[in-house]
C-alpha angles and dihedrals in degrees: 000000000000123000090246091053092051092051090050090051093050090049092053092049091052090052092050094049109093115238123239090253092056090052092050093050092048091050091048092052092049092048092049090049091052093048095047091048092050091051093049091048091049092051091049092050088051092048100047113011118029138348134194122229141180117237101243104196146012094258092107100046131167093018091052126016128210112281094012111149111233136179121226122200110224097176095056092052093047092050102037104019121218125322130199113272098023119130105232137193111215139169120256106269089208135301096009089108132034117251109276117242115259113270115261113256094231134120091244091053092048092048090050091051091050094049091048091050092054091045100249091117129040116259114259103165097142090237101086128085135188124212140143117266106228097168136033131194112312096016119129107223121187143170118252150359125198089279093053094253130139110255124216115188090341097309121113115229118233101212113176089166097067123098115230128340124327102211099092093118127032112218141148115194143150116233111243124236116286092012144106132213111224135196133181117238089231092065096181092055103038125099093200138142091312090068096049103049093132091072119059089335087292093297125137118232111246088231086073095055111110099183148305117277106242104165144027107212102173138082094030090223088066096041111138149093129284108229121189109264115251093238089075090061091070095057112110121222115267118240110287096015113135093017118127 
């Protein structure tokens, strides 16, 4: 091969070899694509499957403590609805909570809202509550039997998980259709369905249910699931329940 031919071949090889700048740009594009895809996936998971929340008050002690981080399953609630005994996150149906303060117009507040929207931070909007569903549509829920227990369809609930007595408010209601009757486990410090009996018999529309709490993730010392207490397995169906 002539000297001129060899020089020409080396020149073509140099032209074909990518520069360092091209490799950096390609790597940056790939990294950006991965990050954007992960954020989109996280937002979709938050919207349709599960969502993280802060526990906002002491109303569920000692089952849940203030500022615990919990995971609510949206998909299970959408598929199966709400069952007796589940701990459920739901949106304020109206006047259960004070109006939240307007969000601060700061970069930190906006960044926090964005991270919450895509699911990287737990929700803390001031418009979500967490309680235990003790009655579903058609159930007769009353307070209280001779032993001071909540009754559901004539059966007293044995609730070792509650904090304090449960007889603060006397009532006897039937849960309306497409609704759930909710109580906090800390009965003496929970403004729950008992205190809103004038609207829908105190029950929450199922449309307001966000999801069942399935996991406590923080603090690590409280990490665990929230199974339905066995006492709810003894509740008979109310007349008409399960009929098509």
